[in-house]
C-alpha positions, 0 to 999 in steps of 0.5 A, a space after each residue: 450448358 451447366 447451371 454452376 461456374 466453372 472450377 477455379 484454378 488452384 494454381 494460385 491458390 498455395 500462394 496465397 495461403 502461404 503468404 497468409 501463413 508468413 503474415 500469421 507467424 509473423 503476428 504471432 512472433 511479434 505479439 510473443 515478443 511483445 507479450 514476453 517484454 510486457 512480463 519482464 517488466 511487471 516483474 521488476 522487483 527494484 519498485 522505486 519510493 514514491 513521494 507517498 512511500 514510507 522514507 527509509 528514516 522511518 522504517 522498522 518497528 518502534 515503540 513507546 509509551 503513548 499518554 492519552 488526553 480527552 479535549 479538555 487536556 485531562 488525563 484519560 490512559 498510559 499506554 504502549 504503542 509499536 508501530 511497524 513500517 517498511 521502506 517504500 511502502 504505503 501501510 504498516 500495522 500497530 501494534 497497542 500492547 496495553 490494550 491488546 487491540 491491532 491494526 493497519 495503518 495506511 499512509 494518505 499524506 506526506 509532507 516533508 518529513 511529516 507522514 500522516 497515516 489513518 489506522 483502521 482496527 483489525 483486533 480488538 476482543 475487548 472492545 478497549 480501542 477506537 474503530 479508526 484514528 488518524 497518526 502523524 509522525 514526525 523527526 523526534 528531538 534526539 536521533 532514532 526518534 520519532 514523535 507519533 500523534 494519534 487523534 480520535 473520537 471515542 465511541 462516546 463521541 468525546 476527541 482524544 489525543 496521545 502522543 508519545 516518543 516512539 524509538 
């Protein structure tokens, strides 16, 4: 008498193996199809414009002279600004040519045709510019213009406002 159980028949094992292989193959095909569909949808080029993105009418490179005043309304400085925005984007760039400064713009609010951006300085070799400010853009009084208002606090804590028309 043996302590080991009798050997099993191998007659049914091949059917089980074939069934497992077929099921595995079907699962791989389904996963591949789902992955391919997800990949195709991920790479869509036509990203829809959201309510929190730059509209076509604001897209482009805008330039103009800003007039800066302190909280008491005293004239401080006139400086040249350039703003670059792309349609459908949520950010842009700004160059303050007179002051030799650059910064990034991030769209934070959009109310109708009024856009508000946060400005963060990215280049200021002469330490003449503020580190952060807020830019508000609205349609200008004439076609092809925007009214710009920059609000900031100077390094010494003085609130400053710069306004001007961008073309």
